[in-house]
C-alpha positions in Angstrom: -83.5 -10.4 -57.3 -86.0 -7.7 -56.5 -86.4 -5.4 -59.5 -85.0 -1.9 -59.0 -84.8 1.2 -61.1 -81.5 1.0 -63.0 -81.0 4.4 -64.6 -77.3 5.2 -64.2 -76.4 6.7 -67.6 -73.1 6.4 -69.4 -70.8 9.4 -69.7 -69.4 10.1 -73.2 -66.5 7.9 -74.1 -63.1 9.6 -74.4 -61.0 9.9 -77.5 -57.8 8.7 -75.8 -57.2 5.0 -74.9 -54.7 3.1 -72.8 -52.5 2.6 -75.8 -52.1 6.3 -76.2 -50.8 6.7 -72.6 -49.1 3.5 -71.6 -46.6 3.2 -74.4 -43.7 0.7 -74.4 -41.3 3.7 -74.0 -43.2 4.9 -70.8 -43.2 1.4 -69.3 -39.5 1.0 -70.0 -38.6 4.3 -68.5 -40.6 3.9 -65.3 -39.7 0.3 -64.7 -36.0 0.9 -65.1 -35.8 1.6 -61.4 -37.4 -1.7 -60.4 -35.3 -4.4 -58.9 -36.8 -7.4 -60.6 -35.5 -10.3 -62.7 -38.8 -11.9 -63.5 -41.9 -10.8 -65.4 -45.6 -10.1 -64.7 -48.4 -8.1 -66.1 -51.1 -5.5 -65.0 -54.5 -5.1 -66.5 -56.8 -2.2 -67.4 -60.0 -2.3 -65.4 -61.9 -0.3 -68.0 -61.4 -3.0 -70.7 -59.8 -6.0 -69.0 -56.9 -6.0 -71.4 -53.3 -6.3 -70.5 -52.0 -2.8 -69.6 -48.3 -3.3 -69.1 -45.5 -5.9 -68.9 -43.7 -5.4 -65.6 -40.6 -6.8 -63.8 -41.2 -9.2 -61.0 -38.9 -9.3 -58.0 -37.5 -12.4 -56.3 -36.4 -12.7 -52.7 -32.8 -12.1 -53.9 -34.0 -8.9 -55.7 -35.5 -7.6 -52.5 -32.3 -8.3 -50.5 -30.3 -6.4 -53.2 -32.8 -3.5 -53.0 -32.3 -3.2 -49.2 -28.5 -3.2 -49.6 -28.7 -0.3 -52.1 -31.2 1.6 -49.9 -29.0 1.2 -46.8 -26.0 2.6 -48.6 -28.0 5.6 -50.0 -29.7 6.3 -46.7 -26.4 7.1 -44.9 -25.6 9.9 -47.4 -29.2 11.1 -47.5 -29.5 11.3 -43.7 -26.3 13.4 -43.6 -28.1 16.2 -45.4 -29.8 18.9 -43.4 -33.5 18.6 -42.8 -34.1 21.9 -44.7 -32.3 20.5 -47.7 -34.5 17.3 -47.6 -37.6 19.4 -47.1 -36.7 21.4 -50.2 -37.1 18.3 -52.3 -40.7 17.9 -51.1 -41.5 21.5 -52.0 -40.2 21.1 -55.5 -42.0 17.8 -55.8 -45.2 19.6 -54.8 -44.9 21.9 -57.8 -44.1 19.0 -60.2 -47.2 17.1 -59.0 -49.4 20.1 -59.8 -47.7 20.7 -63.1 -47.7 17.1 -64.3 -51.1 16.2 -62.9 -52.6 15.3 -66.3 -50.1 12.5 -66.7 -50.6 11.4 -63.1 -54.4 11.3 -63.5 -54.2 9.3 -66.7 -52.2 6.5 -65.0 -54.4 6.5 -61.9 -57.5 6.1 -64.0 -56.0 3.4 -66.2 -54.7 1.3 -63.4 -57.6 1.7 -60.9 -60.6 2.4 -63.2 -61.7 5.3 -61.1 -63.3 8.5 -62.4 -61.0 11.4 -63.1 -62.4 13.6 -60.3 -61.8 10.8 -57.8 -58.2 10.4 -59.2 -57.7 14.1 -58.6 -58.4 13.6 -54.8 -55.0 11.7 -54.8 -53.2 14.7 -56.5 -54.8 17.0 -53.9 -53.8 14.8 -51.0 -50.2 14.3 -52.1 -49.7 18.0 -52.8 -51.1 18.8 -49.3 -48.7 16.3 -47.7 -45.7 17.6 -49.6 -46.4 21.1 -48.7 -47.1 20.3 -45.0 -44.0 18.3 -44.4 -41.9 20.5 -46.7 -42.8 23.4 -44.5 -43.1 21.7 -41.1 -40.5 19.0 -41.0 -37.7 21.3 -39.7 -39.9 22.1 -36.7 -41.0 18.5 -36.1 -37.5 17.2 -36.2 -35.5 20.0 -34.6 -33.6 19.3 -31.3 -35.9 20.0 -28.4 -34.8 21.2 -24.9 -36.4 19.7 -21.8 -36.2 20.5 -18.2 -33.6 18.2 -16.5 -33.9 16.4 -13.2 -32.0 19.3 -11.6 -33.0 22.5 -13.4 -30.0 24.5 -14.7 -27.6 21.7 -13.6 -29.0 19.1 -15.9 -29.2 20.1 -19.6 -31.5 17.7 -21.6 -31.9 17.6 -25.4 -34.3 15.4 -27.4 -32.9 14.4 -30.8 -34.8 12.7 -33.7 -32.8 10.1 -35.6 -34.1 8.3 -38.8 -34.9 4.7 -38.4 -32.9 3.6 -41.4 -34.8 1.8 -44.2 -38.6 1.8 -44.1 -40.4 -1.1 -45.7 -43.6 0.1 -47.3 -46.4 -2.0 -48.7 -48.9 0.1 -50.6 -52.3 -1.0 -51.9 -54.0 -0.6 -55.3 -56.9 1.6 -54.4 -55.1 4.9 -54.0 -51.8 4.2 -55.7 -50.5 7.8 -55.8 -51.5 9.0 -52.3 -50.9 5.7 -50.5 -47.4 5.2 -52.1 -45.6 8.5 -52.3 -48.0 10.3 -49.9 -47.0 8.0 -47.1 -43.4 7.9 -48.1 -42.8 11.7 -48.0 -42.5 12.1 -44.2 -40.2 9.0 -44.1 -37.9 10.6 -46.7 -37.8 14.1 -45.1 -37.0 12.4 -41.8 -33.8 11.0 -43.4 -34.9 7.4 -44.2 -34.7 5.4 -47.3 -37.7 3.4 -48.5 -38.1 0.0 -50.1 -41.6 -0.1 -51.4 -43.8 -2.9 -52.7 -46.7 -1.3 -54.5 -49.5 -3.5 -55.8 -48.5 -4.8 -59.2 -51.9 -3.7 -60.6 -51.0 0.0 -59.9 -47.2 -0.1 -60.1 -46.9 2.5 -62.9 -48.5 5.2 -60.8 -46.1 4.6 -57.9 -43.2 4.5 -60.3 -44.3 7.8 -61.9 -44.4 9.3 -58.4 -40.8 8.0 -57.9 -39.6 9.6 -61.2 -41.1 13.0 -60.2 -39.5 12.9 -56.7 -36.1 12.0 -58.2 -36.6 14.9 -60.6 -37.2 17.1 -57.5 -33.9 16.1 -56.0 -34.3 12.7 -54.2 -31.3 10.5 -54.8 -32.4 7.4 -56.8 -31.0 4.9 -54.3 -33.1 6.3 -51.5 -36.4 5.0 -53.0 -36.2 1.3 -54.1 -39.2 -0.4 -55.7 -39.8 -4.1 -55.8 -42.8 -5.9 -57.4 -44.5 -9.2 -57.1 -47.1 -11.3 -55.4 -47.9 -10.2 -51.9 -47.3 -13.5 -50.1 -43.9 -13.8 -51.8 -42.5 -10.3 -51.8 -44.3 -8.8 -48.9 -42.7 -10.9 -46.1 -39.3 -10.2 -47.7 -39.9 -6.5 -47.3 -41.2 -6.7 -43.8 -38.5 -9.1 -42.6 -35.7 -6.7 -43.6 -37.1 -3.3 -42.8 -36.2 -1.1 -39.8 -39.8 0.1 -39.7 -42.9 -1.2 -41.6 -45.7 0.9 -43.1 -48.6 -1.1 -44.4 -52.0 -0.2 -45.8 -54.4 -3.1 -46.6 -56.7 -5.7 -45.2 -57.0 -6.4 -41.4 -56.1 -10.0 -42.0 -52.8 -9.2 -43.7 -52.2 -6.4 -41.3 -52.2 -8.8 -38.4 -49.5 -10.9 -40.2 -47.4 -7.8 -40.7 -47.7 -6.8 -37.1 -46.6 -10.3 -36.0 -43.6 -10.2 -38.2 -42.6 -6.7 -36.9 -43.1 -7.8 -33.3 -40.9 -10.8 -33.7 -38.1 -8.5 -34.9 -38.9 -5.8 -32.3 -39.4 -3.2 -35.1 -42.2 -0.6 -35.2 -45.0 -0.6 -37.7 -48.0 1.5 -38.7 -51.1 -0.2 -40.1 -54.1 1.4 -41.8 -56.6 -1.5 -42.3 -60.2 -2.0 -43.0 -63.4 -0.1 -42.1 -67.1 -0.3 -41.9 -67.7 3.4 -41.6 -70.9 5.0 -40.4 -72.6 8.2 -41.4 -75.2 9.7 -39.0 -77.9 12.0 -40.3 -79.5 13.8 -37.4 -83.1 15.1 -37.5 -81.9 18.8 -37.9 -79.5 18.1 -40.8 -79.7 19.9 -44.1 -81.1 16.9 -46.0 -80.1 18.1 -49.5 -76.5 18.7 -48.4 -76.5 15.4 -46.5 -77.7 13.5 -49.6 -75.0 15.1 -51.8 -72.4 14.3 -49.1 -73.6 10.7 -48.9 -73.0 10.3 -52.7 -69.4 11.5 -52.3 -68.9 9.5 -49.2 -70.3 6.2 -50.4 -69.3 6.1 -54.1 -66.0 7.9 -54.5 -63.6 5.6 -56.3 -66.5 3.2 -56.6 -66.5 2.7 -52.9 -63.0 1.3 -53.0 -61.8 3.6 -50.2 -60.9 2.5 -46.7 -62.7 5.6 -45.2 -65.8 5.5 -47.4 -69.2 5.2 -45.9 -70.9 1.8 -45.9 -73.5 2.3 -43.2 -76.0 5.2 -43.1 -78.0 5.9 -39.9 -80.8 8.4 -40.6 -83.2 9.8 -38.0 -86.6 8.3 -38.7 -88.3 11.7 -38.9 -86.2 12.6 -42.0 -85.4 9.2 -43.4 -88.0 9.1 -46.2 -87.1 12.6 -47.4 -83.3 11.9 -47.2 -83.6 8.5 -48.9 -85.7 9.9 -51.8 -83.1 12.6 -52.5 -80.1 10.3 -52.0 -81.6 7.7 -54.3 -82.4 10.2 -57.0 -78.8 11.5 -56.9 -77.4 8.0 -56.9 -79.5 6.8 -59.9 -78.4 9.9 -61.9 -74.7 9.2 -61.5 -72.9 8.8 -64.8 -70.7 5.8 -65.3 -67.7 6.3 -67.6 -64.2 5.3 -68.8 -63.0 8.5 -70.4 -59.6 9.9 -69.5 -61.3 13.2 -68.9 -63.7 14.8 -66.4 -67.4 14.1 -66.7 -68.1 10.7 -65.2 -69.4 10.5 -61.7 -68.1 7.0 -61.0 -65.7 4.6 -62.6 -65.1 0.9 -62.4 -64.2 -1.7 -59.8 -60.5 -2.7 -60.1 -60.7 -6.5 -60.4 -63.0 -9.5 -60.9 -62.4 -10.3 -57.2 -63.9 -7.0 -56.2 -66.8 -7.4 -58.5 -67.5 -10.9 -57.1 -67.4 -9.6 -53.5 -69.8 -6.7 -54.3 -72.2 -9.0 -56.2 -72.1 -11.6 -53.3 -73.0 -9.0 -50.7 -75.8 -7.4 -52.6 -77.4 -10.7 -53.9 -77.3 -12.3 -50.5 -78.9 -9.3 -48.8 -81.7 -9.2 -51.3 -82.3 -12.9 -51.1 -82.6 -12.6 -47.3 -85.1 -9.7 -47.5 -83.3 -6.5 -48.1 -84.7 -4.0 -50.6 -82.9 -2.4 -53.5 -83.5 1.3 -53.4 -81.0 2.0 -56.2 -78.5 0.1 -58.3 -77.8 -3.6 -57.6 -76.7 -4.6 -61.1 -73.4 -5.4 -62.9 -73.0 -3.1 -65.9 -70.9 -4.8 -68.6 -72.3 -2.3 -71.1 -70.0 0.3 -69.4 -67.1 -2.1 -68.9 -66.3 -5.6 -67.6 -66.0 -4.6 -64.0 -68.6 -1.9 -63.6 -71.3 -2.2 -60.9 -74.0 0.4 -60.3 -73.9 2.5 -57.2 -76.2 0.6 -54.8 -78.4 1.5 -51.9 -79.9 -1.2 -49.7 -82.7 -0.8 -47.2 -83.9 -3.3 -44.6 -80.4 -4.8 -44.0 -80.2 -7.0 -40.9 -77.8 -9.6 -39.4 -76.7 -12.2 -40.5 -76.5 -10.6 -43.9 -72.8 -10.3 -44.8 -73.2 -6.7 -46.0 -74.3 -5.8 -42.5 -70.9 -6.3 -40.8 -68.3 -7.2 -43.4 -66.4 -4.6 -45.3 -67.8 -4.6 -48.9 -65.2 -2.2 -50.4 -67.4 -1.3 -53.3 -70.3 1.0 -54.3 -72.8 -0.3 -51.8 -74.3 1.3 -48.7 -77.0 0.1 -46.3 -79.5 2.5 -44.8 -80.8 2.2 -41.2 -83.3 4.3 -39.3 -83.0 5.5 -35.6 -85.1 7.5 -33.3 -82.7 8.2 -30.5 -79.2 9.7 -30.8 -77.7 7.5 -28.1 -79.0 4.5 -30.1 -77.4 5.9 -33.3 -74.0 6.2 -31.5 -74.3 2.7 -30.1 -75.1 1.3 -33.5 -72.3 3.2 -35.2 -69.9 1.8 -32.6 -71.2 -1.8 -32.9 -68.3 -3.0 -35.1 -64.7 -4.0 -34.4 -63.6 -1.4 -36.9 -63.0 2.2 -36.1 -61.5 4.1 -39.0 -63.8 7.0 -40.1 -67.3 8.3 -39.4 -69.5 11.2 -40.4 -72.1 13.3 -38.6 -74.6 15.7 -40.3 -76.4 18.3 -38.3 -77.2 22.0 -38.4 -75.8 22.4 -34.9 -72.0 22.2 -35.2 -71.4 22.1 -31.5 -73.8 19.1 -31.1 -72.2 17.5 -34.1 -68.7 17.7 -32.4 -70.1 16.4 -29.2 -71.5 13.3 -30.9 -68.3 12.9 -32.9 -66.3 12.7 -29.7 -68.4 9.7 -28.7 -67.8 7.7 -31.9 -65.1 5.0 -31.9 -63.2 6.2 -35.0 -59.8 7.7 -35.7 -61.4 10.5 -37.8 -64.9 11.9 -37.6 -66.2 14.5 -40.0 -69.0 16.9 -39.2 -71.1 17.8 -42.3 -68.6 16.1 -44.6 -68.0 12.4 -45.3 -64.2 11.9 -45.1 -62.3 14.6 -47.0 -62.3 17.3 -44.3 -60.4 15.1 -41.7 -58.2 13.3 -44.2 -57.2 16.5 -46.0 -56.2 18.3 -42.7 -52.6 17.2 -42.8 -51.6 18.8 -39.6 -53.9 16.5 -37.7 -53.4 12.7 -37.2 -55.3 10.2 -39.3 -55.7 6.5 -38.6 -57.8 3.8 -37.1 -58.9 2.3 -33.8 -59.6 -1.4 -33.1 -59.4 -3.6 -36.2 -58.8 -0.6 -38.3 -55.1 -0.4 -37.4 -52.2 1.0 -35.5 -50.4 4.3 -35.7 -51.3 7.5 -37.6 -50.4 9.3 -40.8 -50.3 13.1 -41.0 -49.3 15.6 -38.4 -46.5 15.1 -35.9 -47.3 11.4 -35.5 -47.1 10.9 -39.2 -43.4 11.9 -39.3 -42.1 11.1 -35.8 -43.1 7.4 -36.3 -40.3 7.3 -38.8 -37.7 8.4 -36.2 -36.1 7.1 -33.1 -36.1 9.5 -30.1 -32.7 10.0 -28.5 -32.3 11.8 -25.2 -28.9 13.5 -24.5 -28.5 14.7 -20.9 -25.5 16.7 -19.7 -24.9 17.0 -16.0 -23.1 20.1 -14.8 -21.4 21.4 -11.6 -22.4 18.5 -9.4 -23.2 14.8 -10.0 -26.4 13.1 -9.1 -24.9 11.6 -6.0 -23.1 12.6 -2.8 -20.5 15.3 -3.5 -18.6 18.1 -1.8 -17.9 15.9 1.3 -21.6 15.1 2.1 -22.5 11.6 3.2 -25.4 9.5 1.9 -27.8 10.8 4.5 -27.1 14.5 3.8 -27.4 13.9 0.1 -30.8 12.2 0.6 -32.0 15.1 2.7 -30.7 17.6 0.1 -32.6 15.8 -2.7 -35.8 15.5 -0.6 -35.8 19.2 0.0 -35.1 19.9 -3.6 -38.0 17.6 -4.8 -40.4 19.5 -2.4 -39.2 22.8 -3.8 -39.6 21.8 -7.4 -43.2 20.8 -6.7 -43.9 24.1 -4.9 -42.5 26.0 -7.8 -44.9 24.0 -10.1 -42.1 22.7 -12.3 -43.1 19.7 -14.4 
């Protein structure tokens, strides 16, 4: 491998350890709500040691969880929307009050730095506040103009789907478990969730806090186990499926839902691009690239893996970006101070190593990083910048899902847009420029569900009133905003006809009725009614 400057220092070690946080009493308390008759374990990425002994669910356990959820859902749906929304607002306050406990578990189960764990706390609090305040408006009965104004009264109602099956990933175990479930709950649904076993304790702590805020226990059921075993049991019983994970598995979930004619939302993979235009503030863009590429060690669906930089500023940008990247502190402390944490598993480490080693072997240049760092922990890998990446290097087109970014130069903005769009994925993108209007215009040309101008991902994701999701191989459906809650409902139209029927009446024959309706249709158009 080409030699590179490896200078990522280690942040100070913390005084507290996993044993101080994940006690037998904590595990027993949190897992009491899991429907599981078997046994499995999770591991701590920082050390590789066993973190917790957990229940494991069988297909029979999943069936029992759905039965309990269906019974609880009927009572929950009978409550008013405002009462359900009040649970979310109380949960919001509990999350902020108990954030230290939440952050400890997120770090221990994922290996991420504490600041990156705090992004999850922020996102969940935003979602709880938004749907706690806005759900009554999203779900209220809506009046529509009927086929004959004043004579046809039309009301649109929103009914809960029933029991939502949710499969949550390991990389953002707080936000992608309870954060996605909140709109389902406030819409009147129950949820049967299968969080990843590796990060189950974080999801279970979220459940405990939501129950403390007033959610009936039976409304949120949790099952644990291997994805190929437990996942299909969840998707095959649900009235709606919410899935976040790989594109390959997402296709299987979509097929299962389609066979049963139930809806699904899927947030899948990404190969997200960041464009640095010639007029960008290079220092701010370099700092933004560090956040965008290396938050949670790059294990974020919306993180940046491709950097397109205008050739006139590329050298300056790359020098500043590389200097910031090499200075990032690696750490395991359950405290603020580290700039990047660990990968979550040996599988992730092997995938990152494969992508980097193959690229360098085929001619790419290491600008920063490129090395496994067992001195920091068994699964640490340095934040890595690659230059000179070309097809058919795997890192060029495959999602790495780790702290690796490839830099490309362009001379024409149309070329940059074309390159950014030259992937089947379309989840997130980023544009950096001093001209906000121009940035928005380029953003509108990018094939991505969210595009950030002068930010990497947080601006769009954190704006909970607006939809977030992917195009192409990055998924179906949206979280956040009206789409994020209405997907958990069935629309029902109730139309009441008054005075006269929609047919011949008052002695008129068919021909007279047809003439009457023809005149009426012309009049409605002339009156500009919709």
